[in-house]
KETORVEX-307028 format. One record per residue: residue number from 1; residue in three letters; x, y, z of N, C-alpha, C in turn. Coordinates in Angstrom, 2 decimals. Layout:
N
R  resi  resn      n.x      n.y      n.z     ca.x     ca.y     ca.z      c.x      c.y      c.z
R   NUM   ALA        X        Y        Z        X        Y        Z        X        Y        Z
...
//
This chain:
193
R  resi  resn      n.x      n.y      n.z     ca.x     ca.y     ca.z      c.x      c.y      c.z
R     1   MET    12.84     1.82    12.38    11.47     1.59    12.73    11.16     0.24    13.01
R     2   LYS    11.66    -0.73    12.11    11.46    -2.19    12.21    11.88    -2.65    13.54
R     3   GLU    13.09    -2.17    14.00    13.70    -2.70    15.22    12.85    -2.26    16.44
R     4   GLN    12.25    -1.05    16.46    11.46    -0.66    17.51    10.19    -1.53    17.62
R     5   ILE     9.60    -1.81    16.41     8.41    -2.64    16.40     8.70    -4.06    16.90
R     6   ILE     9.88    -4.53    16.46    10.25    -5.89    16.92    10.36    -5.92    18.48
R     7   THR    11.02    -4.91    18.98    11.21    -4.74    20.44     9.80    -4.70    21.20
R     8   LEU     8.92    -3.83    20.55     7.56    -3.75    21.16     6.82    -5.08    21.16
R     9   LEU     6.82    -5.78    20.04     6.15    -7.04    19.91     6.82    -8.09    20.87
R    10   ASN     8.00    -8.10    21.06     8.74    -9.01    21.90     8.44    -8.75    23.34
R    11   THR     8.38    -7.39    23.71     8.25    -6.92    25.06     6.75    -7.33    25.60
R    12   TYR     5.76    -7.12    24.68     4.34    -7.43    25.03     3.87    -8.69    24.29
R    13   GLU     4.58    -9.82    24.48     4.24   -11.04    23.75     2.85   -11.41    23.86
R    14   ASN     2.19   -11.22    24.95     0.81   -11.64    25.07    -0.13   -10.93    24.19
R    15   ALA     0.15    -9.62    23.97    -0.66    -8.76    23.11     0.01    -8.44    21.69
R    16   ALA     0.98    -9.19    21.34     1.78    -8.83    20.15     0.94    -8.96    18.86
R    17   TYR     0.04    -9.97    18.78    -0.86   -10.01    17.60    -1.74    -8.72    17.43
R    18   LEU    -2.36    -8.37    18.64    -3.27    -7.19    18.60    -2.45    -5.93    18.40
R    19   ILE    -1.19    -5.78    18.91    -0.38    -4.57    18.68    -0.04    -4.49    17.20
R    20   SER     0.27    -5.66    16.55     0.64    -5.51    15.19    -0.54    -5.15    14.32
R    21   ILE    -1.74    -5.65    14.63    -2.95    -5.29    13.91    -3.31    -3.81    14.11
R    22   VAL    -3.07    -3.37    15.33    -3.45    -1.95    15.62    -2.45    -1.03    14.82
R    23   ILE    -1.16    -1.40    14.71    -0.16    -0.61    13.97    -0.58    -0.60    12.58
R    24   ASN    -1.00    -1.72    12.07    -1.45    -1.84    10.64    -2.66    -0.98    10.27
R    25   ILE    -3.61    -0.96    11.27    -4.72    -0.04    11.09    -4.33     1.43    11.05
R    26   ILE    -3.36     1.83    11.91    -2.95     3.16    11.99    -2.31     3.55    10.62
R    27   ILE    -1.51     2.58    10.12    -0.77     2.82     8.83    -1.87     2.88     7.67
R    28   SER    -2.87     2.18     7.78    -3.89     2.18     6.69    -4.66     3.54     6.75
R    29   ILE    -4.93     3.96     8.00    -5.66     5.22     8.07    -4.83     6.43     7.61
R    30   LEU    -3.50     6.39     7.94    -2.60     7.51     7.50    -2.52     7.50     5.98
R    31   GLY    -2.63     6.34     5.34    -2.75     6.17     3.86    -1.49     6.21     3.11
R    32   LEU    -0.48     6.91     3.44     0.69     7.05     2.56     1.95     6.40     3.21
R    33   VAL     1.83     5.97     4.47     2.91     5.30     5.14     3.09     3.79     4.69
R    34   PRO     4.31     3.48     4.21     4.42     2.09     3.71     4.46     1.04     4.85
R    35   SER     3.82    -0.04     4.65     3.74    -1.05     5.72     4.91    -2.09     5.64
R    36   VAL     5.80    -1.93     4.71     6.87    -2.90     4.56     7.70    -3.15     5.90
R    37   PHE     7.87    -2.12     6.66     8.76    -2.26     7.83     7.97    -3.08     8.89
R    38   LEU     6.56    -2.97     8.96     5.80    -3.80     9.77     5.72    -5.26     9.34
R    39   THR     5.69    -5.43     8.06     5.71    -6.78     7.54     7.10    -7.40     7.97
R    40   ALA     8.11    -6.69     7.83     9.48    -7.18     8.16     9.50    -7.52     9.67
R    41   ALA     8.91    -6.65    10.54     8.90    -7.03    11.99     8.06    -8.23    12.27
R    42   ASN     6.93    -8.34    11.56     5.99    -9.52    11.67     6.78   -10.81    11.30
R    43   LEU     7.47   -10.73    10.26     8.23   -11.94     9.81     9.37   -12.26    10.79
R    44   ALA    10.01   -11.25    11.32    11.17   -11.50    12.26    10.59   -12.05    13.58
R    45   VAL     9.43   -11.67    14.07     8.94   -12.07    15.36     8.17   -13.33    15.18
R    46   PHE     7.29   -13.50    14.21     6.34   -14.55    14.17     6.75   -15.63    13.08
R    47   GLY     7.73   -15.43    12.33     8.10   -16.36    11.28     7.36   -16.02     9.97
R    48   PHE     7.75   -16.71     8.95     7.23   -16.32     7.62     5.69   -16.47     7.53
R    49   TRP     5.14   -17.63     7.78     3.64   -17.85     7.58     2.79   -17.10     8.44
R    50   LYS     3.15   -17.24     9.77     2.28   -16.42    10.77     2.48   -14.94    10.56
R    51   GLY     3.74   -14.50    10.25     3.89   -13.04    10.07     3.28   -12.50     8.84
R    52   THR     3.20   -13.32     7.79     2.51   -12.94     6.54     1.06   -12.89     6.81
R    53   PHE     0.51   -13.86     7.46    -0.94   -13.90     7.74    -1.42   -12.77     8.69
R    54   LEU    -0.65   -12.50     9.64    -0.84   -11.41    10.50    -0.75   -10.03     9.72
R    55   SER     0.20    -9.85     8.84     0.23    -8.60     8.03    -1.02    -8.51     7.11
R    56   PHE    -1.38    -9.63     6.57    -2.52    -9.61     5.67    -3.85    -9.26     6.51
R    57   ALA    -3.95    -9.83     7.66    -5.12    -9.56     8.47    -5.19    -8.12     8.94
R    58   GLY    -4.02    -7.64     9.34    -3.97    -6.23     9.69    -4.22    -5.28     8.54
R    59   GLU    -3.65    -5.55     7.38    -3.98    -4.74     6.28    -5.43    -4.75     5.78
R    60   ALA    -6.03    -5.98     5.86    -7.38    -6.09     5.42    -8.35    -5.30     6.44
R    61   ILE    -8.12    -5.58     7.66    -8.90    -4.82     8.68    -8.64    -3.33     8.59
R    62   GLY    -7.40    -2.92     8.40    -7.10    -1.53     8.30    -7.73    -0.83     7.15
R    63   ALA    -7.76    -1.69     6.01    -8.46    -1.15     4.75    -9.95    -0.89     5.05
R    64   ILE   -10.58    -1.83     5.73   -11.97    -1.72     5.99   -12.31    -0.49     6.82
R    65   ILE   -11.49    -0.39     7.96   -11.71     0.72     8.89   -11.41     2.00     8.12
R    66   SER   -10.40     2.05     7.32    -9.99     3.33     6.63   -11.15     3.75     5.67
R    67   PHE   -11.57     2.67     4.93   -12.74     2.86     4.04   -13.93     3.57     4.70
R    68   LEU   -14.31     2.97     5.78   -15.43     3.55     6.56   -15.22     5.01     7.02
R    69   LEU   -14.03     5.25     7.58   -13.62     6.53     8.05   -13.58     7.56     6.89
R    70   TYR   -12.95     7.19     5.82   -12.88     8.01     4.63   -14.28     8.31     4.07
R    71   ARG   -15.13     7.36     4.03   -16.33     7.54     3.49   -17.20     8.56     4.27
R    72   LYS   -17.12     8.39     5.65   -17.89     9.26     6.54   -17.32    10.60     6.52
R    73   GLY   -16.03    10.91     6.42   -15.37    12.15     6.63   -15.07    12.94     5.26
R    74   PHE   -14.92    12.24     4.25   -14.43    12.91     3.05   -15.25    12.75     1.78
R    75   LYS   -16.48    12.33     1.95   -17.37    12.18     0.81   -17.49    13.42    -0.11
R    76   LYS   -17.46    14.62     0.48   -17.56    15.84    -0.22   -16.40    16.09    -1.25
R    77   PHE   -15.26    15.45    -0.84   -14.11    15.67    -1.75   -14.23    15.09    -3.19
R    78   SER   -15.17    14.17    -3.43   -15.30    13.59    -4.71   -15.65    14.58    -5.78
R    79   GLU   -16.18    15.76    -5.34   -16.57    16.77    -6.21   -15.48    17.76    -6.61
R    80   SER   -14.36    17.56    -5.99   -13.20    18.60    -6.21   -12.41    18.30    -7.44
R    81   LYS   -11.63    19.24    -7.80   -10.76    19.27    -9.01    -9.74    18.02    -8.93
R    82   LEU    -9.34    17.76    -7.69    -8.38    16.69    -7.46    -8.75    15.38    -8.06
R    83   PHE   -10.12    15.20    -8.25   -10.57    13.89    -8.81   -11.12    14.03   -10.21
R    84   SER   -10.48    15.06   -11.01   -10.96    15.24   -12.33   -10.23    14.37   -13.39
R    85   ARG    -9.20    13.67   -12.98    -8.51    12.81   -13.95    -9.41    11.67   -14.37
R    86   PRO    -9.31    11.28   -15.58   -10.29    10.24   -16.10   -10.22     8.88   -15.42
R    87   LYS    -9.05     8.43   -15.06    -8.93     7.06   -14.32    -9.40     7.18   -12.94
R    88   VAL    -9.28     8.35   -12.27    -9.74     8.56   -10.89   -11.26     8.65   -10.99
R    89   ARG   -11.74     9.45   -11.96   -13.25     9.60   -12.06   -13.81     8.22   -12.35
R    90   ARG   -13.23     7.37   -13.14   -13.74     6.10   -13.44   -13.88     5.26   -12.14
R    91   LEU   -12.90     5.28   -11.24   -13.03     4.55    -9.96   -14.06     5.20    -9.17
R    92   LEU   -14.17     6.47    -9.18   -15.17     7.14    -8.37   -16.70     6.79    -8.78
R    93   GLU   -16.82     6.65   -10.05   -18.17     6.39   -10.58   -18.47     4.94   -10.57
R    94   ALA   -17.47     4.00   -10.44   -17.65     2.62   -10.62   -18.55     2.00    -9.52
R    95   LYS   -19.35     1.02    -9.98   -20.22     0.33    -9.15   -20.17    -1.16    -9.50
R    96   GLY   -20.61    -2.01    -8.65   -20.70    -3.45    -8.86   -19.43    -4.10    -9.43
R    97   LEU   -19.50    -4.84   -10.47   -18.42    -5.61   -11.04   -17.29    -4.78   -11.45
R    98   GLU   -17.69    -3.66   -12.08   -16.57    -2.68   -12.57   -15.74    -2.29   -11.40
R    99   ALA   -16.42    -1.89   -10.25   -15.68    -1.37    -9.07   -14.86    -2.59    -8.53
R   100   PHE   -15.48    -3.77    -8.48   -14.71    -4.95    -8.06   -13.40    -5.12    -8.76
R   101   PHE   -13.45    -5.10   -10.08   -12.25    -5.39   -10.95   -11.24    -4.16   -10.82
R   102   LEU   -11.74    -2.92   -10.70   -10.86    -1.78   -10.60   -10.17    -1.86    -9.30
R   103   VAL   -10.78    -2.06    -8.20   -10.08    -2.18    -6.92    -9.13    -3.38    -6.87
R   104   LEU    -9.54    -4.55    -7.38    -8.73    -5.69    -7.45    -7.43    -5.43    -8.22
R   105   SER    -7.66    -4.89    -9.43    -6.48    -4.60   -10.31    -5.50    -3.59    -9.68
R   106   LEU    -6.06    -2.60    -8.98    -5.19    -1.52    -8.41    -4.49    -2.13    -7.23
R   107   ARG    -5.09    -3.07    -6.49    -4.44    -3.73    -5.33    -3.34    -4.56    -5.81
R   108   LEU    -3.47    -5.16    -7.05    -2.33    -6.04    -7.53    -1.12    -5.23    -7.99
R   109   LEU    -1.39    -3.98    -8.44    -0.20    -3.12    -8.89     0.67    -2.83    -7.68
R   110   PRO     1.91    -3.11    -7.72     2.75    -2.79    -6.55     3.11    -1.22    -6.31
R   111   PHE     3.07    -0.48    -7.24     3.38     0.90    -7.00     2.19     1.85    -6.82
R   112   VAL     1.01     1.29    -6.79    -0.17     2.18    -6.54    -0.31     2.26    -4.94
R   113   PRO    -0.22     3.39    -4.32    -0.41     3.47    -2.85    -1.77     2.87    -2.39
R   114   SER    -1.73     1.93    -1.45    -2.96     1.37    -0.94    -3.99     2.35    -0.41
R   115   GLY    -3.37     3.36     0.27    -4.23     4.48     0.82    -5.10     5.27    -0.23
R   116   VAL    -4.45     5.43    -1.36    -5.06     6.21    -2.40    -6.21     5.38    -2.97
R   117   VAL    -6.02     4.09    -3.16    -7.10     3.21    -3.66    -8.29     3.20    -2.70
R   118   THR    -7.88     3.03    -1.45    -8.99     3.05    -0.40    -9.74     4.31    -0.33
R   119   PHE    -8.97     5.44    -0.42    -9.59     6.76    -0.34   -10.56     7.00    -1.51
R   120   VAL   -10.14     6.68    -2.74   -10.88     7.02    -3.91   -12.15     6.19    -3.94
R   121   ALA   -11.91     4.83    -3.61   -13.15     3.97    -3.55   -14.09     4.42    -2.52
R   122   ALA   -13.59     4.89    -1.34   -14.50     5.29    -0.20   -15.27     6.53    -0.58
R   123   VAL   -14.68     7.46    -1.23   -15.41     8.70    -1.53   -16.27     8.49    -2.81
R   124   GLY   -16.04     7.43    -3.60   -16.80     7.10    -4.71   -18.06     6.36    -4.42
R   125   LYS   -18.52     5.45    -5.42   -19.70     4.82    -5.29   -19.47     3.32    -5.07
R   126   THR   -18.36     2.90    -4.80   -18.07     1.47    -4.48   -18.69     1.09    -3.15
R   127   SER   -19.38    -0.03    -3.16   -20.01    -0.48    -1.91   -18.96    -1.07    -1.04
R   128   LEU   -19.32    -1.09     0.31   -18.35    -1.69     1.26   -18.07    -3.13     0.98
R   129   LEU   -19.09    -3.96     0.66   -18.89    -5.40     0.41   -17.98    -5.56    -0.82
R   130   ILE   -18.21    -4.88    -1.85   -17.43    -4.99    -3.06   -16.00    -4.67    -2.74
R   131   PHE   -15.79    -3.53    -1.98   -14.49    -3.05    -1.58   -13.79    -4.19    -0.83
R   132   VAL   -14.40    -4.67     0.22   -13.83    -5.63     1.10   -13.34    -6.84     0.41
R   133   ILE   -14.24    -7.40    -0.47   -13.75    -8.63    -1.24   -12.65    -8.32    -2.23
R   134   ALA   -12.73    -7.29    -3.03   -11.77    -7.01    -4.06   -10.48    -6.60    -3.43
R   135   SER   -10.52    -5.76    -2.36    -9.32    -5.33    -1.65    -8.59    -6.49    -1.01
R   136   SER    -9.28    -7.30    -0.31    -8.66    -8.45     0.34    -8.05    -9.44    -0.60
R   137   LEU    -8.84    -9.73    -1.69    -8.28   -10.67    -2.75    -7.11   -10.05    -3.42
R   138   GLY    -7.04    -8.78    -3.66    -5.95    -8.20    -4.35    -4.74    -8.09    -3.35
R   139   LYS    -4.92    -8.03    -2.18    -3.81    -7.93    -1.16    -3.09    -9.23    -1.05
R   140   ILE    -3.78   -10.33    -1.24    -3.12   -11.59    -1.03    -1.70   -11.80    -1.87
R   141   PRO    -1.86   -11.69    -3.28    -0.66   -11.88    -4.01     0.33   -10.70    -3.75
R   142   ALA    -0.18    -9.50    -3.54     0.80    -8.31    -3.34     1.49    -8.60    -2.01
R   143   LEU     0.76    -9.03    -0.98     1.47    -9.21     0.32     2.33   -10.45     0.26
R   144   LEU     2.00   -11.47    -0.37     2.92   -12.62    -0.43     4.19   -12.24    -1.10
R   145   LEU     4.11   -11.45    -2.23     5.28   -10.96    -2.93     6.12   -10.16    -1.92
R   146   GLU     5.44    -9.19    -1.27     6.19    -8.30    -0.37     6.92    -9.15     0.72
R   147   ALA     6.12   -10.04     1.40     6.67   -10.86     2.41     7.80   -11.76     1.95
R   148   TYR     7.63   -12.31     0.76     8.81   -13.09     0.20    10.03   -12.28     0.00
R   149   SER     9.83   -11.10    -0.56    10.98   -10.22    -0.88    11.57    -9.82     0.40
R   150   VAL    10.86    -9.33     1.39    11.42    -8.85     2.63    12.19    -9.99     3.37
R   151   TYR    11.53   -11.25     3.35    12.14   -12.36     3.93    13.48   -12.66     3.33
R   152   GLN    13.54   -12.66     2.08    14.79   -12.96     1.29    15.81   -11.90     1.63
R   153   LEU    15.37   -10.61     1.64    16.37    -9.59     1.97    16.81    -9.63     3.41
R   154   MET    16.00    -9.93     4.37    16.30   -10.06     5.77    17.31   -11.22     5.91
R   155   ASN    17.17   -12.28     5.26    18.06   -13.44     5.37    19.21   -13.35     4.39
R   156   TRP    19.30   -12.43     3.61    20.33   -12.08     2.58    20.70   -13.32     1.74
R   157   THR    19.62   -14.00     1.17    19.86   -15.21     0.34    20.25   -14.68    -1.02
R   158   TRP    20.48   -15.58    -1.92    20.77   -15.18    -3.29    19.60   -14.46    -3.94
R   159   GLN    18.34   -14.99    -3.61    17.17   -14.23    -4.05    17.04   -12.82    -3.55
R   160   GLY    17.40   -12.65    -2.23    17.43   -11.46    -1.69    18.48   -10.39    -2.35
R   161   LYS    19.62   -10.93    -2.76    20.61   -10.15    -3.44    20.11    -9.81    -4.83
R   162   VAL    19.36   -10.65    -5.48    18.80   -10.37    -6.88    17.74    -9.24    -6.59
R   163   ILE    16.87    -9.39    -5.74    15.77    -8.49    -5.38    16.37    -7.07    -5.10
R   164   SER    17.47    -7.08    -4.21    18.11    -5.85    -3.96    18.78    -5.15    -5.10
R   165   THR    19.34    -5.96    -5.99    20.01    -5.46    -7.24    18.92    -4.84    -8.14
R   166   PHE    17.75    -5.58    -8.37    16.66    -4.94    -9.22    16.10    -3.74    -8.66
R   167   LEU    15.91    -3.81    -7.29    15.31    -2.61    -6.63    16.34    -1.41    -6.77
R   168   SER    17.63    -1.66    -6.65    18.57    -0.59    -6.77    18.51     0.01    -8.29
R   169   ILE    18.52    -0.92    -9.22    18.42    -0.55   -10.66    17.16     0.35   -10.81
R   170   PHE    15.98    -0.18   -10.32    14.74     0.52   -10.51    14.87     2.00    -9.96
R   171   LEU    15.27     2.06    -8.66    15.44     3.32    -8.03    16.37     4.27    -8.69
R   172   LEU    17.47     3.71    -9.28    18.46     4.55   -10.01    17.72     5.02   -11.31
R   173   LEU    17.06     4.23   -12.10    16.38     4.63   -13.33    15.29     5.61   -13.03
R   174   PHE    14.53     5.32   -11.96    13.46     6.33   -11.57    14.05     7.68   -11.32
R   175   THR    15.06     7.70   -10.51    15.73     9.02   -10.07    16.29     9.71   -11.32
R   176   TRP    17.01     8.96   -12.17    17.56     9.50   -13.34    16.52    10.04   -14.29
R   177   LYS    15.44     9.30   -14.46    14.32     9.88   -15.21    13.68    11.11   -14.73
R   178   LYS    13.58    11.16   -13.38    12.99    12.40   -12.76    13.90    13.58   -12.97
R   179   ILE    15.17    13.46   -12.78    16.13    14.51   -12.97    16.17    14.92   -14.45
R   180   ASN    16.11    14.05   -15.36    16.01    14.38   -16.71    14.72    15.25   -17.13
R   181   ARG    13.65    14.82   -16.48    12.29    15.49   -16.66    12.48    16.99   -16.21
R   182   LYS    13.13    17.11   -15.08    13.31    18.49   -14.50    14.23    19.35   -15.36
R   183   LYS    15.18    18.73   -15.88    16.14    19.46   -16.77    15.49    19.82   -18.01
R   184   ALA    14.61    18.94   -18.60    13.85    19.24   -19.84    12.83    20.41   -19.60
R   185   ARG    12.20    20.41   -18.53    11.28    21.48   -18.19    11.95    22.80   -18.01
R   186   ALA    13.21    22.81   -17.35    14.02    24.00   -17.14    14.49    24.49   -18.51
R   187   ASN    14.96    23.58   -19.42    15.38    23.97   -20.76    14.17    24.58   -21.54
R   188   LYS    13.01    24.00   -21.40    11.91    24.48   -22.12    11.54    25.88   -21.57
R   189   ILE    11.52    26.06   -20.40    11.28    27.38   -19.76    12.26    28.42   -20.24
R   190   GLU    13.49    28.05   -20.33    14.60    29.02   -20.83    14.32    29.31   -22.34
R   191   ARG    14.01    28.29   -23.13    13.76    28.61   -24.56    12.49    29.52   -24.68
R   192   ASP    11.51    29.26   -23.89    10.28    30.09   -24.08    10.55    31.60   -23.63
R   193   LEU    11.53    31.78   -22.81    11.77    33.15   -22.43    12.57    33.81   -23.51
//
């Protein structure tokens, strides 16, 4: 996917910034598609700082547009069972400073999907202004970390090798834990029968 985007951006050089932002908006609206491949393409085409800034601008604009679309189309979902978990309810009910810090802290966490935070804030009581400020501030360190990691991996520096090693270990442990959980559930079901 990264290679196709690089080709697209290089082919339409005059509109490359706009194309990148539009792709980021689409990723934001879809909610669960990771943007790391677009960040990698932006870094490859525009360089580290311009590519990082462009990714940030696209993600920030995409989050705002997604927030507005989700708020308009999915407000009724906030009443469903899907949002009955205490932490989700807390974000749904949050206003003002509490909403600001919840959105900010969730944006800072690397494994919380951006689309989920946007969706829950949009169907909840968080104001657009609070969301925009908290979301944008939270994206800065997260995107810098993502851009730095992607850049190091693309250039295969020693930092990239360390990042790759830690990422591999994390994925291995995550998969192993998931397999063990499934085995434990299967054993429990067998014992209960």
